[in-house]
DSSP file (Angstrom, degrees, kcal/mol; ACC not computed):
  #  RESIDUE AA STRUCTURE BP1 BP2  ACC     N-H-->O    O-->H-N    N-H-->O    O-->H-N    TCO  KAPPA ALPHA  PHI   PSI    X-CA   Y-CA   Z-CA
    1    1 A M              0   0    0      0, 0.0     0, 0.0     0, 0.0     0, 0.0   0.000 360.0 360.0 360.0 156.4  110.5   89.7  127.6
    2    2 A E     >  -     0   0    0      1,-0.1     4,-2.0     4,-0.0     3,-0.2  -0.476 360.0-124.4 -73.3 144.8  110.9   93.4  127.8
    3    3 A P  H  > S+     0   0    0      0, 0.0     4,-2.4     0, 0.0     5,-0.2   0.844 109.4  56.0 -62.4 -32.9  108.8   95.4  125.2
    4    4 A E  H  > S+     0   0    0      2,-0.2     4,-2.2     1,-0.2     5,-0.1   0.915 107.7  47.7 -62.7 -43.0  111.9   97.2  123.9
    5    5 A I  H  > S+     0   0    0     -3,-0.2     4,-2.3     2,-0.2    -1,-0.2   0.882 111.6  50.2 -65.9 -40.4  113.7   93.9  123.2
    6    6 A V  H  X S+     0   0    0     -4,-2.0     4,-2.3     2,-0.2    -2,-0.2   0.926 111.0  49.4 -62.5 -45.3  110.7   92.5  121.4
    7    7 A F  H  X S+     0   0    0     -4,-2.4     4,-1.7     1,-0.2    -2,-0.2   0.889 111.6  49.1 -60.9 -41.0  110.3   95.6  119.3
    8    8 A F  H  X S+     0   0    0     -4,-2.2     4,-1.9     2,-0.2    -1,-0.2   0.898 110.8  49.2 -67.5 -40.3  114.0   95.5  118.4
    9    9 A L  H  X S+     0   0    0     -4,-2.3     4,-2.3     1,-0.2    -2,-0.2   0.876 108.7  53.5 -64.3 -38.8  113.8   91.8  117.5
   10   10 A K  H  X S+     0   0    0     -4,-2.3     4,-2.4     2,-0.2    -1,-0.2   0.871 106.5  53.3 -63.0 -38.2  110.8   92.4  115.3
   11   11 A K  H  X S+     0   0    0     -4,-1.7     4,-2.1     2,-0.2    -2,-0.2   0.915 109.4  48.4 -61.2 -43.7  112.8   95.1  113.5
   12   12 A I  H  X S+     0   0    0     -4,-1.9     4,-2.5     2,-0.2     5,-0.2   0.921 112.1  48.4 -62.9 -45.0  115.5   92.7  112.8
   13   13 A V  H  X S+     0   0    0     -4,-2.3     4,-2.4     1,-0.2    -2,-0.2   0.912 113.1  47.2 -63.7 -44.1  113.1   90.0  111.5
   14   14 A W  H  X S+     0   0    0     -4,-2.4     4,-2.3     2,-0.2    -1,-0.2   0.852 111.5  51.7 -65.9 -36.1  111.3   92.5  109.2
   15   15 A T  H  X S+     0   0    0     -4,-2.1     4,-2.1    -5,-0.2    -2,-0.2   0.941 113.0  43.7 -64.5 -49.2  114.6   93.9  107.9
   16   16 A L  H  X S+     0   0    0     -4,-2.5     4,-2.5     1,-0.2    -2,-0.2   0.873 113.2  53.0 -65.1 -36.7  115.9   90.4  107.0
   17   17 A S  H  X S+     0   0    0     -4,-2.4     4,-2.3    -5,-0.2     5,-0.2   0.921 108.7  48.8 -64.4 -43.0  112.5   89.4  105.5
   18   18 A A  H  X S+     0   0    0     -4,-2.3     4,-2.3     1,-0.2    -1,-0.2   0.905 112.4  48.6 -61.0 -42.2  112.4   92.4  103.3
   19   19 A L  H  X S+     0   0    0     -4,-2.1     4,-2.5     1,-0.2    -2,-0.2   0.914 111.9  48.6 -66.8 -41.5  116.0   91.7  102.1
   20   20 A L  H  X S+     0   0    0     -4,-2.5     4,-2.2     2,-0.2    -1,-0.2   0.887 112.1  47.8 -67.3 -35.9  115.2   88.0  101.4
   21   21 A I  H  X S+     0   0    0     -4,-2.3     4,-2.4     2,-0.2     5,-0.2   0.931 113.0  49.1 -67.6 -43.5  112.1   88.8   99.5
   22   22 A W  H  X S+     0   0    0     -4,-2.3     4,-2.0     1,-0.2    -2,-0.2   0.908 113.4  47.6 -58.8 -43.3  113.9   91.5   97.4
   23   23 A M  H  X S+     0   0    0     -4,-2.5     4,-2.3     2,-0.2    -1,-0.2   0.879 110.2  50.8 -65.6 -40.2  116.7   89.0   96.8
   24   24 A M  H  X S+     0   0    0     -4,-2.2     4,-2.4     2,-0.2    -2,-0.2   0.902 110.7  49.8 -68.3 -41.1  114.4   86.2   95.7
   25   25 A I  H  X S+     0   0    0     -4,-2.4     4,-2.2     1,-0.2     5,-0.2   0.927 114.4  44.6 -60.0 -46.6  112.5   88.5   93.2
   26   26 A N  H  X S+     0   0    0     -4,-2.0     4,-2.6    -5,-0.2     5,-0.3   0.850 113.5  49.2 -71.2 -34.8  115.8   89.6   91.7
   27   27 A I  H  X>S+     0   0    0     -4,-2.3     4,-2.1     3,-0.2     5,-1.9   0.898 110.3  52.3 -68.8 -40.5  117.2   86.1   91.5
   28   28 A L  I  <>S+     0   0    0     -4,-2.4     5,-1.7    -5,-0.2    -2,-0.2   0.947 119.5  33.7 -61.5 -50.3  114.1   84.8   89.9
   29   29 A F  I  <5S+     0   0    0     -4,-2.2     6,-2.1     3,-0.2     7,-0.3   0.902 124.5  42.8 -72.4 -40.9  114.1   87.5   87.2
   30   30 A G  I  <5S+     0   0    0     -4,-2.6     6,-2.1    -5,-0.2     7,-0.4   0.932 130.9  12.9 -75.9 -47.3  117.8   87.8   86.8
   31   31 A I  I  <5S+     0   0    0     -4,-2.1    -3,-0.2    -5,-0.3    -2,-0.1   0.897 127.8  45.7 -97.2 -53.2  119.1   84.2   86.9
   32   32 A K  I   <S+     0   0    0     -5,-1.9    -3,-0.2     1,-0.2    -4,-0.1   0.923 126.3  30.3 -63.2 -45.0  116.1   81.9   86.5
   33   33 A W  S   <S-     0   0    0     -5,-1.7    -1,-0.2    -6,-0.3    -3,-0.1   0.502 107.8-123.0 -92.3  -6.8  114.5   83.8   83.6
   34   34 A G  S >  S+     0   0    0     -6,-0.2     3,-0.7    -3,-0.1     5,-0.2   0.606  71.7 127.2  79.7  15.2  117.8   85.1   82.2
   35   35 A Y  T 3  S+     0   0    0     -6,-2.1    -5,-0.2     1,-0.2    15,-0.2   0.726  71.7  56.0 -74.6 -20.4  117.2   88.8   82.3
   36   36 A G  T 3  S+     0   0    0     -6,-2.1     2,-0.4    -7,-0.3    -1,-0.2   0.484  94.5  83.0 -90.2  -4.6  120.4   89.5   84.3
   37   37 A L    <   -     0   0    0     -3,-0.7     3,-0.3    -7,-0.4     9,-0.1  -0.813  60.5-157.2-106.3 141.3  122.6   87.8   81.7
   38   38 A F    >   +     0   0    0     -2,-0.4     3,-0.8     1,-0.2     4,-0.1  -0.309  49.0 128.7-107.5  48.2  124.0   89.4   78.5
   39   39 A E  T 3  S+     0   0    0      1,-0.2    -1,-0.2    -5,-0.2     3,-0.1   0.840  79.7  35.2 -70.1 -33.1  124.7   86.2   76.6
   40   40 A E  T 3  S-     0   0    0      1,-0.5    -1,-0.2    -3,-0.3     2,-0.1   0.046 123.2 -95.1-108.0  24.9  122.8   87.3   73.4
   41   41 A G  S <  S-     0   0    0     -3,-0.8    -1,-0.5     2,-0.1     2,-0.4  -0.381  72.9 -24.0  87.8-174.1  123.8   90.9   73.6
   42   42 A H        -     0   0    0     -2,-0.1     2,-0.3    -3,-0.1    -4,-0.1  -0.584  66.0-177.8 -75.0 126.1  121.8   93.8   75.1
   43   43 A R     >  -     0   0    0     -2,-0.4     4,-2.1    -8,-0.1     5,-0.2  -0.864  38.7-117.0-118.5 159.0  118.0   93.1   75.2
   44   44 A L  H  > S+     0   0    0     -2,-0.3     4,-2.4     1,-0.2     5,-0.2   0.884 114.9  55.5 -59.8 -40.4  115.3   95.3   76.4
   45   45 A G  H  > S+     0   0    0      1,-0.2     4,-2.1     2,-0.2    -1,-0.2   0.880 107.1  49.2 -61.3 -39.6  114.4   92.8   79.2
   46   46 A S  H  > S+     0   0    0      2,-0.2     4,-2.1     1,-0.2    -1,-0.2   0.908 111.8  48.3 -69.9 -40.9  118.0   92.9   80.5
   47   47 A L  H  X S+     0   0    0     -4,-2.1     4,-1.8     1,-0.2    -2,-0.2   0.894 112.3  48.6 -67.9 -37.0  118.0   96.7   80.5
   48   48 A L  H  X S+     0   0    0     -4,-2.4     4,-2.7     2,-0.2    -1,-0.2   0.883 109.4  54.1 -65.7 -38.7  114.7   96.9   82.3
   49   49 A F  H  X S+     0   0    0     -4,-2.1     4,-2.3     1,-0.2    -2,-0.2   0.919 110.2  45.3 -62.9 -42.5  115.9   94.4   84.8
   50   50 A Y  H  X S+     0   0    0     -4,-2.1     4,-2.1     2,-0.2    -1,-0.2   0.837 112.4  51.4 -75.5 -29.7  118.9   96.4   85.7
   51   51 A A  H  X S+     0   0    0     -4,-1.8     4,-2.4    -5,-0.2    -1,-0.2   0.930 111.3  48.2 -66.4 -43.4  116.8   99.6   85.9
   52   52 A W  H  X S+     0   0    0     -4,-2.7     4,-3.1     2,-0.2     5,-0.2   0.896 109.6  54.3 -60.0 -42.2  114.4   97.8   88.2
   53   53 A L  H  X S+     0   0    0     -4,-2.3     4,-2.1     1,-0.2    -2,-0.2   0.932 110.6  44.5 -61.2 -48.7  117.4   96.6   90.3
   54   54 A C  H  X S+     0   0    0     -4,-2.1     4,-1.5     2,-0.2    -1,-0.2   0.910 116.9  44.3 -61.8 -44.7  118.7  100.1   90.8
   55   55 A I  H  X S+     0   0    0     -4,-2.4     4,-2.1     1,-0.2    -2,-0.2   0.915 113.6  50.2 -69.1 -41.9  115.4  101.6   91.6
   56   56 A S  H  X S+     0   0    0     -4,-3.1     4,-2.5     1,-0.2    -1,-0.2   0.859 107.6  52.9 -69.0 -34.3  114.3   98.8   93.9
   57   57 A I  H  X S+     0   0    0     -4,-2.1     4,-2.4    -5,-0.2    -1,-0.2   0.885 107.8  52.4 -66.2 -34.9  117.6   98.9   95.9
   58   58 A W  H  X S+     0   0    0     -4,-1.5     4,-2.3     2,-0.2    -2,-0.2   0.939 110.7  46.9 -63.0 -46.5  117.0  102.6   96.4
   59   59 A F  H  X S+     0   0    0     -4,-2.1     4,-2.5     2,-0.2    -2,-0.2   0.880 110.5  52.6 -62.7 -37.8  113.5  101.9   97.8
   60   60 A L  H  X S+     0   0    0     -4,-2.5     4,-2.4     2,-0.2    -1,-0.2   0.911 108.9  50.0 -62.9 -42.1  114.9   99.2  100.0
   61   61 A Y  H  X S+     0   0    0     -4,-2.4     4,-2.7     2,-0.2    -2,-0.2   0.917 111.2  48.9 -60.3 -45.3  117.4  101.6  101.4
   62   62 A R  H  X S+     0   0    0     -4,-2.3     4,-2.7     2,-0.2     5,-0.2   0.895 109.6  52.5 -63.8 -40.6  114.7  104.1  102.1
   63   63 A L  H  X S+     0   0    0     -4,-2.5     4,-2.2     1,-0.2    -2,-0.2   0.933 112.4  45.2 -59.7 -47.0  112.6  101.5  103.7
   64   64 A Y  H  X S+     0   0    0     -4,-2.4     4,-2.5     2,-0.2    -2,-0.2   0.921 113.1  49.6 -64.4 -43.5  115.4  100.5  106.0
   65   65 A R  H  X S+     0   0    0     -4,-2.7     4,-1.0     1,-0.2    -2,-0.2   0.911 114.3  44.6 -64.4 -41.4  116.3  104.1  106.8
   66   66 A N  H  < S+     0   0    0     -4,-2.7     4,-0.3    -5,-0.2    -1,-0.2   0.880 115.6  48.0 -71.0 -35.8  112.7  105.0  107.7
   67   67 A Y  H >< S+     0   0    0     -4,-2.2     3,-0.6    -5,-0.2    -2,-0.2   0.861 113.1  45.7 -74.0 -34.5  112.2  101.9  109.7
   68   68 A W  H 3< S+     0   0    0     -4,-2.5    -1,-0.2     1,-0.2    -2,-0.2   0.596 104.2  61.9 -87.8  -9.1  115.3  102.1  111.7
   69   69 A T  T 3<        0   0    0     -4,-1.0    -1,-0.2     1,-0.2    -2,-0.2   0.484 360.0 360.0 -89.4  -3.3  115.0  105.8  112.6
   70   70 A K    <         0   0    0     -3,-0.6    -1,-0.2    -4,-0.3    -2,-0.1   0.531 360.0 360.0 -71.9 360.0  111.7  105.3  114.4
């Protein structure tokens, strides 16, 4: 294969891998451990989870932007 095609395919794989890891972490904390649900009112854990969610999606966006502009 051509080196440019291999580099492009590696970018796609790393992009999807980063997204899947980010999603698994947030699903684990949010659904499995219940921090993403407000069944018992507002808890400190839920508020920290949503703060983490906003901050981490911003870092994921920055990672993608930096990686795809190379």
